[in-house]
C-alpha positions in Angstrom: 13.4 -18.0 -4.4 10.0 -19.9 -3.1 12.2 -23.1 -2.5 14.4 -21.0 -0.2 11.9 -19.5 1.7 10.0 -22.5 4.2 7.2 -20.0 5.1 6.2 -20.1 1.4 5.6 -24.0 1.0 2.0 -23.8 -0.5 1.2 -27.1 1.0 1.5 -25.8 4.5 -1.7 -25.8 6.5 -2.4 -24.1 10.1 -3.9 -25.6 13.2 -5.4 -21.7 13.5 -8.7 -21.5 11.5 -8.7 -19.8 8.4 -11.9 -19.3 6.4 -12.0 -19.8 2.7 -11.3 -16.9 0.6 -9.2 -15.5 3.1 -6.2 -12.9 2.7 -4.2 -14.4 5.4 -3.3 -17.8 5.3 -0.2 -19.2 7.4 1.6 -18.4 3.7 1.5 -14.9 4.0 2.1 -13.7 7.8 2.2 -10.1 7.5 3.3 -7.6 10.1 1.7 -5.3 11.8 1.0 -3.1 14.9 -1.9 -3.5 17.5 -3.1 -3.0 21.0 -6.0 -3.9 22.8 -8.4 -1.0 23.8 -6.3 1.2 26.1 -3.5 -1.2 26.2 0.1 -1.3 25.2 1.4 -1.7 21.7 2.4 -4.7 20.3 4.0 -6.2 16.8 1.6 -8.5 15.6 0.5 -10.7 12.4 -2.3 -12.8 11.6 -3.2 -16.0 10.1 -7.3 -16.0 9.2 -8.9 -13.9 11.6 -6.4 -14.3 14.3 -4.1 -11.7 15.6 -0.6 -13.3 17.0 0.9 -11.1 19.7 4.7 -11.2 19.0 5.5 -9.4 22.2 4.0 -12.2 24.2 5.4 -14.9 22.1 9.1 -13.5 22.5 8.3 -12.7 25.8 7.4 -16.8 26.3 10.8 -17.7 24.8 9.6 -18.9 21.4 11.5 -16.2 19.7 15.0 -16.6 21.3 17.0 -18.1 18.6 16.2 -15.1 16.0 18.7 -13.0 17.2 16.2 -10.2 17.5 16.0 -7.6 20.7 12.8 -8.3 22.3 12.0 -4.8 23.0 11.5 -4.9 19.2 8.0 -6.0 19.9 6.8 -4.2 22.2 7.0 -0.5 20.4 4.5 2.0 19.2 5.4 1.0 15.3 7.5 -1.7 13.8 10.6 0.7 13.1 13.0 -0.9 15.2 11.7 -4.5 14.2 11.9 -3.6 10.6 15.4 -2.0 11.3 16.8 -5.8 12.2 17.1 -6.1 8.0 15.6 -8.7 5.9 17.5 -11.8 7.0 16.4 -11.5 10.4 12.6 -10.6 9.4 12.6 -13.4 6.6 14.0 -15.9 10.2 10.9 -14.2 12.0 8.6 -14.9 9.4 9.6 -18.8 8.3 9.9 -19.5 12.5 6.0 -17.9 13.0 5.3 -20.3 10.0 6.8 -23.2 11.9 5.3 -22.8 15.2 1.5 -22.4 13.8 2.0 -25.1 11.0 -0.3 -28.0 11.9 2.1 -30.4 12.6 4.1 -28.1 15.5 2.3 -29.3 19.0 4.4 -26.9 21.1 2.1 -23.7 21.1 -1.5 -25.6 20.5 -2.0 -26.7 24.2 0.3 -23.7 25.6 -1.8 -22.5 29.0 -0.7 -18.9 28.1 -2.2 -19.5 24.2 -5.0 -17.0 25.2 -2.3 -14.3 25.8 -0.8 -15.4 22.3 -4.2 -15.2 20.0 -6.2 -12.7 19.9 -9.3 -12.3 17.8 -9.5 -9.5 15.3 -12.4 -7.6 17.5 -10.4 -8.0 20.6 -7.5 -5.4 19.0 -7.2 -2.0 17.5 -4.8 -2.2 14.1 -2.6 0.9 14.6 -0.4 2.7 12.2 2.4 -0.1 11.3 5.4 2.7 10.6 6.3 5.5 11.7 7.2 7.2 8.5 9.9 9.9 8.0 9.8 10.5 4.3 7.3 9.4 1.6 7.4 9.6 -2.2 4.9 9.4 -4.7 5.7 7.9 -8.1 3.6 8.6 -11.0 4.6 5.2 -12.8 1.3 3.5 -14.1 1.3 4.4 -17.8 -2.4 4.1 -18.6 -3.3 6.4 -15.5 -0.4 9.2 -17.4 -1.7 8.6 -20.4 -5.4 9.3 -19.5 -4.4 12.3 -17.5 -2.5 13.5 -20.7 -5.3 13.3 -22.8 -7.5 15.0 -20.5 -5.4 18.1 -19.7 -3.1 18.3 -22.4 -2.7 17.0 -25.9 -4.3 13.8 -26.4 -1.8 13.1 -29.2 1.0 13.9 -26.7 -0.5 12.5 -23.6 2.9 11.7 -22.2 5.4 14.3 -21.3 8.9 13.7 -22.9 10.6 12.4 -19.7 8.1 10.2 -18.6 9.3 6.7 -20.6 13.0 7.5 -19.6 12.7 7.7 -15.6 10.2 7.1 -12.9 8.6 10.7 -12.1 7.9 11.1 -8.5 7.5 14.0 -5.9 8.0 13.9 -2.1 5.0 14.3 -0.2 3.5 14.8 3.1 4.4 12.1 5.7 2.7 13.4 8.8 -1.2 13.4 7.3 -0.7 9.5 6.4 -3.1 7.7 8.6 -4.4 3.8 9.0 -7.2 2.2 7.4 -10.5 3.5 9.4 -10.0 6.8 9.4 -12.0 9.4 9.0 -11.0 12.4 7.1 -12.9 15.8 6.1 -13.0 17.2 3.0 -10.3 19.6 2.5 -10.5 23.2 1.7 -8.4 25.8 -0.7 -8.2 27.9 -3.8 -10.2 26.9 -7.0 -10.3 28.4 -10.0 -13.4 28.0 -12.7 -12.1 28.2 -16.1 -14.6 30.7 -16.9 -13.9 32.6 -13.7 -11.2 35.6 -13.6 -10.2 35.2 -9.9 -10.2 32.3 -7.6 -12.2 31.1 -5.0 -12.0 29.4 -1.7 -14.0 26.7 -0.3 -14.4 23.1 0.4 -13.0 21.0 -2.6 -15.8 19.8 -5.1 -13.7 17.3 -6.9 -12.7 14.8 -4.2 -11.2 11.4 -5.4 -9.6 8.2 -4.2 -6.2 7.3 -5.8 -6.1 3.3 -6.4 -2.0 3.1 -5.2 0.0 0.3 -3.4 3.5 1.4 -1.5 6.9 0.4 -0.1 8.5 -0.2 2.8 11.9 0.5 3.7 13.7 -2.0 6.1 17.7 -0.8 5.7 19.4 2.3 5.5 21.9 4.1 2.8 24.4 7.0 3.7 24.2 10.2 2.1 26.0 10.3 -1.5 25.3 6.3 -1.7 23.2 4.8 -4.5 21.4 1.7 -4.5 21.8 -0.9 -7.6 18.3 -1.6 -9.3 19.4 -5.4 -9.1 19.9 -4.8 -5.5 17.0 -2.9 -4.4 15.0 -5.4 -3.1 17.2 -5.9 -0.2 15.9 -2.7 1.0 12.0 -3.6 0.7 10.4 -5.4 3.2 7.0 -5.7 1.9 4.1 -3.8 0.7 0.8 -1.8 1.8 -2.7 -0.6 -0.1 -2.5 3.0 -0.4 -5.4 5.8 -0.9 -3.8 9.3 -1.9 -6.9 11.2 -1.7 -6.7 14.2 -4.2 -8.6 17.2 -4.3 -8.8 17.2 -8.0 -9.6 21.2 -8.2 -7.5 22.1 -5.8 -4.8 20.5 -7.7 -5.2 21.8 -10.9 -5.2 25.7 -9.7 -2.0 25.1 -7.7 0.3 22.6 -9.5 1.9 24.6 -11.7 4.8 25.3 -11.4 6.1 23.0 -8.6 3.4 19.9 -8.2 1.2 18.9 -5.9 0.8 20.4 -2.8 -2.7 21.3 -1.1 -4.5 18.9 -3.5 -2.7 15.7 -1.8 -1.7 16.5 1.4 -4.7 16.3 3.6 -5.1 12.7 4.5 -3.6 9.6 2.5 -4.4 6.3 4.0 -2.7 2.8 4.3 -3.7 -0.7 5.2 -2.4 -1.9 8.6 -0.4 -5.3 7.6 2.7 -5.2 5.6 2.9 -7.8 3.2 6.1 -9.2 2.6 7.9 -9.4 -0.8 8.8 -12.7 0.2 5.1 -13.9 0.7 4.4 -12.3 -3.0 7.2 -14.3 -4.8 5.1 -17.0 -6.2 3.2 -13.7 -8.0 5.9 -12.1 -9.8 5.6 -11.6 -13.2 6.6 -9.6 -16.3 5.7 -6.1 -16.8 5.1 -3.6 -19.7 7.8 -3.9 -22.2 10.2 -0.5 -21.8 10.3 1.3 -24.8 12.5 3.2 -25.7 15.2 1.2 -23.6 16.2 3.0 -20.3 19.2 3.9 -19.4 21.7 1.3 -17.6 21.1 2.1 -14.3 17.5 1.4 -14.3 17.8 -1.5 -16.4 16.5 -4.5 -14.2 17.0 -8.4 -14.5 14.0 -10.6 -14.2 10.4 -10.3 -13.2 9.5 -6.8 -11.7 6.1 -6.8 -11.1 3.3 -8.9 -9.0 0.1 -9.9 -10.2 -2.0 -8.3 -7.5 -5.6 -8.0 -7.9 -6.6 -4.4 -7.1 -10.1 -3.2 -6.5 -12.1 -0.3 -5.1 -15.6 0.4 -3.8 -17.5 3.2 -2.6 -20.1 2.8 0.4 -22.7 6.0 0.8 -24.0 6.1 4.1 -26.4 3.6 5.3 -26.0 2.3 1.7 -24.5 -1.1 0.0 -21.0 -0.6 -1.4 -20.4 -0.6 -5.2 -17.3 -1.8 -6.5 -16.3 1.0 -9.4 -13.1 0.0 -10.4 -11.0 -3.3 -10.4 -7.1 -2.8 -11.6 -4.1 -4.9 -11.3 -0.7 -4.2 -9.7 1.3 -5.7 -13.0 0.3 -2.8 -14.9 2.8 -0.9 -13.5 5.3 0.7 -16.4 8.3 1.3 -13.8 8.8 -1.1 -11.1 9.4 -0.5 -7.2 13.3 -1.6 -7.9 13.5 1.2 -10.9 11.7 3.5 -8.4 14.3 3.1 -5.6 17.1 3.0 -8.0 15.9 6.2 -9.2 15.2 7.5 -6.1 18.7 7.1 -4.5 20.6 7.8 -8.1 21.8 11.3 -6.9 22.8 10.0 -3.4 19.5 10.6 -1.8 19.9 8.6 1.4 17.1 6.3 2.3 15.6 5.1 6.0 14.0 2.7 8.0 10.4 3.1 7.7 10.4 5.5 4.7 7.2 5.0 2.6 7.1 4.8 -1.3 3.8 4.9 -3.2 3.1 3.7 -6.9 1.4 6.0 -8.2 -2.7 5.8 -9.1 -2.7 2.3 -10.5 -4.6 2.2 -13.7 -5.2 -0.8 -16.7 -5.8 -0.3 -20.4 -9.7 -1.0 -20.0 -12.1 2.0 -18.6 -13.1 -0.7 -15.5 -9.7 -0.9 -14.7 -8.9 3.0 -13.8 -7.6 3.7 -10.8 -9.6 7.1 -9.8 -12.8 9.3 -10.3 -11.2 11.4 -12.5 -10.6 8.8 -15.0 -13.7 6.8 -14.3 -15.9 9.7 -14.7 -13.8 11.1 -17.3 -13.2 14.3 -15.1 -16.8 14.3 -14.2 -18.6 13.9 -17.7 -19.3 10.2 -17.1 -21.5 9.7 -13.7 -20.8 6.2 -12.2 -24.2 4.3 -10.9 -24.3 3.2 -6.9 -26.3 0.3 -5.7 -28.5 2.8 -4.0 -29.5 4.6 -7.2 -27.4 7.7 -6.6 -24.6 8.4 -8.7 -21.0 9.5 -8.4 -18.6 11.6 -10.2 -16.5 12.3 -7.4 -16.7 11.3 -3.3 -19.7 13.0 -1.4 -19.7 13.5 2.3 -20.2 10.3 4.5 -18.9 8.1 1.5 -16.6 5.4 2.7 -13.7 4.5 0.3 -12.7 0.9 0.8 -9.4 -0.7 -1.5 -8.9 -4.1 -1.7 -6.1 -6.1 -3.1 -5.0 -10.1 -3.4 -2.6 -12.3 -5.4 -3.8 -15.3 -6.2 -3.0 -18.7 -8.0 -4.2 -22.2 -7.6 -2.6 -23.0 -4.4 -2.8 -20.0 -2.2 -4.1 -16.5 -2.0 -1.9 -13.5 -0.4 -3.9 -10.4 0.6 -3.7 -7.4 1.8 -6.9 -6.9 4.0 -8.9 -3.5 3.3 -7.5 0.3 3.1 -10.7 2.3 4.4 -11.5 5.8 4.7 -14.7 7.5 5.6 -15.3 11.1 4.1 -16.7 13.7 6.4 -18.0 17.3 5.7 -15.2 20.4 5.3 -14.5 21.4 8.8 
C-alpha cells in the first residue's frame, strides 16, 4: 500500500520548515477547516506550523486536475469535500505532497504565496465536519475489564456478549465540539450508595475518556451492509476524541438503557483529520480474538495502528501533568469490524458520521484511559506537579490529549485535543 501512495514516501522533504518532532511532516497532510479572524471558512491542510489554504490554492488553478468541485474548498465544514470519495481525496493528498516537496519550484516564488500559506496564529481551527450521527463503541478489553471489576463481579468482568461483537451506543452529535472548547461541569441526578433518595447538583466525578474516532467519506443505502474487508474504503481518517463523562450521573441513570445525561454534555475532537493513508506505515496486529468471531466480523490483515496516546491535566496557572500513556494498538475490536457491525442490520451511514473507539486503556496501570481507572474509582489520588492531587477533574482544569505514530523514518501526529472545565452554570 505504501508504495502505491506517493505522499507516503518517507524520504520526501518539504520546502516548508518542519520543526523537529512535529506532528505534521509532509508525509501527513491532514485535512481541516479554518478561517481568519471574522473571515470566511476554508478547507486546509498543514505542514509543520504552516497552514495551507486549499481554497486559495484551488482558485489559482493548482488543483484543477483533481476533478474536485472548487466549492468544496470554501465550505463551513469538510463534508462536501469528503463526499468526493476516497480516491479523489487520495489524489488531493498526493497533489499537495508534490506541490510542497523540496524539488517542486512552482509555488516557492509565487506572488500569492502569502495567501496560500498562513501561520497557525493567524487562523482559527474550526470544527472540521458537521456530524450527522455519532456512535461510541466500547472496544478496549482492558478498559472493559477494569470497569467490570469495579462495578460487577471481578471474576466475570466482561459481559457474555463482549467478545462476540463490538458493543456500542448512539450518542449525541450536537454537543461534540472542537479542541480549545470550554465546557461547563454538568448537573444532574446522582444517588450515593448509602442514600435513600437521589439528589440534584453538579457532578462530583467528572472524567475524561481517552479515545480516537474515525470519519466517514462515503454513504450507503438503508438496508445495505458493509463488508468488514471493504470497510476501509468508507473511512477517510481519524481524530483524537475526549468523551467527557460524569461518572456519578452515569452510574445512577444508565440502567436499563445506557449512557444519557452523563455523556451528552460535551465531547471534544482534534481539528485535523489524519488520513488512514498517512497511517499505513503503522498498521499492526491487535489482541488475538478468542473465541473466534462470527464470519461477518472476520478481518484479514493488520487492523490496528501503533499510535501513541497520552493525557495531561493542567490546573489553572500551573504546569501540566501527564497522567496516562496508552496506545491505539490495544483495541480489541478494530474500526473495520466496528463499521461492519454497525451496518450488518442494514443501518445506513452518511458522510461526516463519527465513530468513537471507546476508552483506550492498556494492560498496565499507567496506560489506563480514564480517571475512573487511574484513581481506581477515586481511591488512589493522582499527584499533580503543583502539589495538588486529582481523583477526577476539577473546575478550571484543562485536559489535553495528544497522539502520534512514529517509526525510524517519520512521525505522523494529530496535534492536540484540549478542553477547559468551567464551573457548572
